[in-house]
C-alpha positions in Angstrom: -110.7 -3.7 204.5 -110.6 -1.8 201.2 -110.4 -3.7 198.0 -107.3 -3.8 195.8 -108.2 -3.0 192.2 -106.3 -2.8 188.9 -108.5 -1.3 186.2 -107.5 -1.2 182.6 -108.7 1.6 180.4 -108.6 0.6 176.7 -109.7 4.1 175.7 -110.6 4.3 171.9 -108.6 1.2 170.9 -109.4 -2.3 169.8 -111.9 -3.2 167.1 -114.5 -5.9 168.0 -112.4 -9.0 167.2 -109.2 -7.5 168.6 -111.0 -6.8 171.9 -112.3 -10.3 172.2 -108.8 -11.7 171.6 -107.1 -9.5 174.1 -109.7 -10.1 176.8 -109.6 -13.9 176.2 -105.8 -13.7 176.9 -106.4 -11.6 180.0 -109.1 -13.8 181.4 -107.0 -17.0 181.0 -104.1 -15.3 182.6 -106.2 -14.2 185.5 -107.5 -17.7 186.1 -104.0 -19.2 186.0 -101.9 -16.5 187.8 -103.9 -14.4 190.2 -103.7 -15.8 193.7 -104.5 -12.8 195.9 -107.8 -11.0 196.6 -107.3 -8.3 194.1 -109.9 -7.4 191.4 -109.0 -6.8 187.8 -111.4 -4.6 185.8 -111.3 -4.1 182.1 -112.9 -0.8 181.0 -113.5 -1.3 177.3 -115.3 0.6 174.5 -119.1 0.2 174.4 -119.0 -2.2 171.5 -117.3 -4.8 173.7 -119.3 -4.6 176.9 -121.8 -7.4 176.4 -119.4 -9.9 174.8 -116.7 -9.4 177.4 -119.2 -9.6 180.2 -120.2 -13.0 178.8 -116.6 -14.1 178.6 -116.0 -12.9 182.2 -118.6 -15.2 183.6 -116.9 -17.8 185.8 -113.7 -15.8 186.2 -114.1 -14.5 189.7 -111.3 -11.9 189.7 -112.1 -10.0 186.6 -115.0 -7.6 185.9 -116.0 -5.4 183.0 -116.5 -1.6 183.0 -117.5 1.1 180.6 -115.4 4.3 180.0 -118.3 6.7 180.3 -122.1 7.0 180.6 -124.7 9.7 180.1 -126.2 11.5 183.1 -129.9 10.8 182.0 -131.6 7.5 182.2 -133.1 7.8 178.7 -134.2 10.4 176.1 -133.4 12.2 172.9 -129.6 12.1 173.3 -128.5 10.7 170.0 -125.3 8.8 170.2 -125.2 8.6 174.0 -125.3 5.5 176.3 -127.1 5.6 179.7 -125.9 3.9 182.9 -128.9 1.7 182.7 -127.8 0.5 179.2 -124.3 -0.1 180.5 -125.6 -2.2 183.4 -127.8 -4.2 181.1 -124.7 -5.6 179.3 -123.4 -7.2 182.5 -120.8 -4.5 183.2 -120.2 -3.7 186.9 -118.1 -0.5 186.7 -117.9 2.8 184.8 -115.2 5.4 184.6 -116.5 8.9 185.4 -114.6 12.1 184.8 -111.5 10.8 183.2 -109.2 13.8 182.4 -109.7 13.2 178.7 -113.4 13.6 179.2 -112.8 16.8 181.2 -110.3 18.2 178.7 -111.8 17.2 175.3 -115.5 17.2 176.0 -115.7 19.9 178.6 -117.2 17.8 181.4 -117.2 19.8 184.6 -117.7 18.8 188.2 -121.4 19.5 188.2 -122.0 17.2 185.2 -119.8 14.6 186.6 -121.7 14.6 189.9 -124.9 13.9 187.9 -123.1 11.1 186.0 -121.8 9.5 189.3 -125.3 9.5 190.7 -126.8 8.1 187.5 -124.2 5.3 187.7 -125.1 4.5 191.3 -128.8 4.6 190.6 -128.2 1.8 188.0 -126.1 -0.2 190.5 -122.8 0.5 188.7 -119.6 1.3 190.7 -118.1 4.6 189.5 -114.4 4.9 189.1 -114.3 8.6 189.7 -111.2 10.4 188.4 -109.6 13.5 189.9 -106.3 15.2 189.3 -104.3 18.3 188.4 -102.8 19.6 185.2 -99.1 20.4 184.8 -99.9 24.1 185.2 -101.8 23.4 188.5 -99.0 21.2 189.7 -96.4 23.9 189.0 -98.3 26.8 190.5 -99.0 24.8 193.7 -102.8 24.9 193.4 -103.2 21.2 193.0 -104.5 20.5 196.5 -107.3 23.1 196.0 -108.1 21.7 192.6 -108.5 18.2 193.9 -110.4 19.3 197.0 -112.9 21.1 194.7 -113.2 18.1 192.3 -114.1 15.9 195.3 -116.4 18.4 196.9 -118.4 19.2 193.8 -118.1 15.8 192.2 -118.8 13.2 194.9 -119.0 14.7 198.3 -122.7 15.4 197.7 -123.4 11.7 197.9 -124.8 10.0 201.0 -122.4 7.9 203.0 -123.9 4.7 201.6 -123.7 5.9 198.1 -120.1 7.1 198.5 -119.2 3.6 199.8 -119.7 2.3 196.3 -117.3 4.8 194.7 -113.7 4.0 193.7 -111.5 7.1 193.3 -108.7 7.4 190.8 -106.0 10.0 191.2 -104.7 11.1 187.8 -101.8 13.5 187.6 -102.9 14.8 184.2 -99.3 15.7 183.4 -98.3 12.0 183.6 -101.0 10.5 181.3 -99.6 9.2 178.1 -96.5 11.3 178.5 -94.2 8.6 180.0 -93.8 10.8 183.0 -94.9 9.3 186.3 -95.4 10.9 189.7 -92.8 9.6 192.1 -94.1 7.1 194.6 -93.7 9.9 197.2 -95.7 12.4 195.2 -98.5 9.9 194.5 -98.6 8.9 198.2 -98.8 12.5 199.3 -101.9 13.1 197.1 -103.6 9.8 198.0 -103.1 10.6 201.7 -104.6 14.1 201.2 -107.6 12.6 199.4 -108.2 10.1 202.2 -108.0 12.9 204.7 -110.5 14.9 202.7 -112.9 11.9 202.8 -112.5 11.6 206.6 -113.3 15.3 207.0 -116.4 15.1 204.8 -117.7 11.7 206.0 -115.7 10.0 208.8 -112.4 8.1 209.3 -114.1 4.7 208.8 -115.4 5.7 205.3 -112.0 7.1 204.5 -110.2 3.9 205.5 -112.6 1.8 203.4 -112.3 3.8 200.2 -110.3 2.4 197.4 -108.1 5.0 195.8 -106.3 4.1 192.5 -103.2 5.7 190.9 -103.6 6.5 187.2 -100.7 8.1 185.4 -98.3 6.0 183.2 -98.3 3.1 185.6 -96.4 0.1 184.2 -95.0 -3.3 185.4 -91.7 -1.6 186.4 -93.1 1.2 188.6 -96.2 -0.6 189.9 -94.5 -2.4 192.8 -93.2 0.8 194.3 -96.4 2.7 193.8 -98.6 -0.1 195.1 -96.4 -0.4 198.2 -97.5 3.0 199.4 -100.0 2.8 202.3 -102.7 4.9 200.6 -102.4 3.5 197.0 -104.9 0.6 196.5 -104.2 -0.2 192.9 -104.1 1.5 189.5 -106.1 2.8 186.5 -103.9 1.6 183.7 -103.9 3.1 180.2 -101.4 1.9 177.6 -100.1 -1.1 179.6 -103.7 -2.5 179.7 -103.5 -3.1 175.9 -100.8 -5.7 176.4 -102.1 -8.8 178.3 -98.7 -9.6 179.8 -98.0 -6.1 181.0 -101.5 -5.7 182.4 -101.3 -9.1 184.3 -97.9 -8.3 185.6 -99.4 -5.2 187.2 -102.3 -7.1 188.6 -99.9 -9.7 190.0 -98.2 -7.1 192.1 -100.9 -7.8 194.7 -100.2 -11.6 194.7 
């Protein structure tokens, strides 16, 4: 049975003390209010990883993740952070290939395949992001785009490696815009992704893969989105910076 996950992506927000305060609120709410089997994940800036990992100890249903890692284990890469370094902080997850990394930093499928493998080699669970731009949605190439992102990004992994991967579908046109894919649009893509997994691996692997929706998910639209048969949770941006909003999304799975 695949895991239900709600992952918050703080992006480049929260100074050190602000991050501690927000996470303390989230952790206390999780302890008090989460009654299901879902997992909350907070993907924070690098400066918070160790401190939040310490605060998360003893809170079963919340884990910590990074927002990126370098593809090499070590070396002369000034300013970069390796997967091994991320793991050493106590983090368990790492976002790979977020649309902002693809757009602003030119990260392509080949590089992201290397990052995913680096994360797995350091026993991190990659939250691997895929999705189409507005132009690709409007010219009806989005299925091909997503198929290529999967094929070149993660389908080179062994079955046992891929079993550790969480996928996140991001309609890029719905990130930070206030627009949201309809539940039907999101379900269509999630079902397509699961079918691609089945064709590349097998149906059991497809059935066991957690696929998150990421694209202006909030407490109001989360229930309809998460009710879809192939949507297993969300990758949450803006709403994850407000403890009440984030917890209300996590609580959908109660």
